[in-house]
TORRO-961819 format. One record per residue (C-alpha): x, y, z; residue number from 1; residue in three letters. Coordinates in steps of 0.25 Angstrom, whole numbers, m for minus. Each point is the difference from the previous one (the first is absolute). Layout:
! TORRO-961819
X:Y:Z:NUM:Ala
...
//
This chain:
! TORRO-961819
m70:6:m23:1:Unk
8:13:4:2:Unk
14:2:5:3:Unk
3:m7:13:4:Unk
8:12:5:5:Unk
m2:15:0:6:Unk
10:11:3:7:Unk
m3:8:12:8:Unk
11:11:3:9:Unk
3:6:13:10:Unk
1:15:2:11:Unk
15:0:m5:12:Unk
m4:m8:m13:13:Unk
11:m11:3:14:Unk
m6:m11:7:15:Unk
m11:m10:m5:16:Unk
m10:m5:10:17:Unk
m4:m15:m2:18:Unk
m15:3:0:19:Unk
m10:m4:m10:20:Unk
2:m14:m3:21:Unk
m11:m4:m9:22:Unk
4:m14:m3:23:Unk
12:m3:9:24:Unk
6:4:14:25:Unk
13:m7:m4:26:Unk
4:11:m11:27:Unk
9:10:6:28:Unk
2:13:m7:29:Unk
15:5:0:30:Unk
1:15:m1:31:Unk
14:2:5:32:Unk
14:m6:0:33:Unk
m1:m1:15:34:Unk
m13:m8:0:35:Unk
6:m9:m11:36:Unk
12:m3:9:37:Unk
m9:m2:12:38:Unk
m9:m10:m7:39:Unk
11:m8:m6:40:Unk
7:m1:13:41:Unk
m12:m4:8:42:Unk
m3:m11:m11:43:Unk
14:m5:1:44:Unk
0:0:15:45:Unk
m14:m8:0:46:Unk
5:m9:m11:47:Unk
m10:4:m10:48:Unk
0:0:m15:49:Unk
m2:14:m6:50:Unk
m7:3:m14:51:Unk
3:14:m4:52:Unk
m9:6:m11:53:Unk
6:11:m7:54:Unk
m11:7:m8:55:Unk
m5:13:m6:56:Unk
m13:6:2:57:Unk
m2:4:m15:58:Unk
4:m14:m5:59:Unk
m12:m9:m5:60:Unk
8:m13:2:61:Unk
2:4:15:62:Unk
m14:3:2:63:Unk
m4:m13:m6:64:Unk
9:m7:10:65:Unk
m5:7:12:66:Unk
m12:m10:3:67:Unk
9:m12:m2:68:Unk
11:5:9:69:Unk
m11:3:11:70:Unk
m6:m14:m1:71:Unk
14:m6:1:72:Unk
3:9:12:73:Unk
m13:m5:6:74:Unk
4:m14:m3:75:Unk
14:0:5:76:Unk
m1:8:13:77:Unk
13:m6:5:78:Unk
7:8:m11:79:Unk
2:15:0:80:Unk
m5:7:m13:81:Unk
5:14:m3:82:Unk
m5:11:m10:83:Unk
10:10:m5:84:Unk
m4:11:m10:85:Unk
12:2:m9:86:Unk
m2:14:m2:87:Unk
m1:3:15:88:Unk
12:m8:3:89:Unk
9:2:m12:90:Unk
13:m2:8:91:Unk
m5:m13:5:92:Unk
m5:m5:m13:93:Unk
13:4:m7:94:Unk
8:m7:11:95:Unk
m7:m13:m3:96:Unk
1:1:m15:97:Unk
m15:2:m3:98:Unk
m1:3:m15:99:Unk
m15:m4:m2:100:Unk
m12:m1:8:101:Unk
m5:m8:6:102:Unk
12:m7:6:103:Unk
m1:m9:12:104:Unk
12:m3:8:105:Unk
1:m11:9:106:Unk
9:0:13:107:Unk
4:m10:10:108:Unk
9:2:12:109:Unk
1:15:m5:110:Unk
6:m4:m14:111:Unk
m6:0:m13:112:Unk
m3:m15:m5:113:Unk
m9:2:m12:114:Unk
m6:11:m9:115:Unk
m13:0:m9:116:Unk
m1:11:m11:117:Unk
m14:2:m6:118:Unk
m15:m2:3:119:Unk
m1:m15:m1:120:Unk
m9:m4:11:121:Unk
3:m15:m2:122:Unk
15:2:1:123:Unk
m2:8:13:124:Unk
m9:m10:6:125:Unk
11:m11:m3:126:Unk
11:7:5:127:Unk
m7:3:13:128:Unk
m4:m14:2:129:Unk
14:m5:m3:130:Unk
5:10:11:131:Unk
m10:m5:9:132:Unk
3:m15:m2:133:Unk
15:2:1:134:Unk
0:8:13:135:Unk
2:m10:11:136:Unk
m8:8:10:137:Unk
m12:0:m9:138:Unk
2:m14:m6:139:Unk
0:m6:14:140:Unk
m15:5:2:141:Unk
3:11:9:142:Unk
m8:12:m6:143:Unk
//
C-alpha cells in the first residue's frame, strides 16, 4: 500500500494540488501557511475536528503510519485530516513545537486539544475515536 497523497507543484513550486488520493480523499496536503490557516478556519466554522499529521518524507515511522492515517480519514469523514511535511513548512512545524515525526495534533474549535508523538497506530485510533465520541455533533449521530 503506497502513500495516500502525492506532491504536485504548480509552476511557481509553492502550492500543492490535492490530487492523487490513492487511499483517501479526506487527507489534505498543506503546502503553505495560507492553506493551513484556511483549512483551520474552514473546519472551525463548520464545527469539525482537525487532525494534523506533521511528518517527514524520509522518515520510516511516518511512512509506516500513512496507510493507517488514510484508513482513519476514510472512516471518520466528518473530521478533517491534514498532512504537513515538516521540511516543507519548517516555520509552521516550529510554531507548533514539533520535535519528532510523526506528530499528530488534534484541534477543536481552532484550538489544540491533544497531541500524539510517535508511530503508534493503536494510540492514534484511540485518540480519534475518543474525539469522535466526545464531539456532540458526531455523538448525536449526525455524520
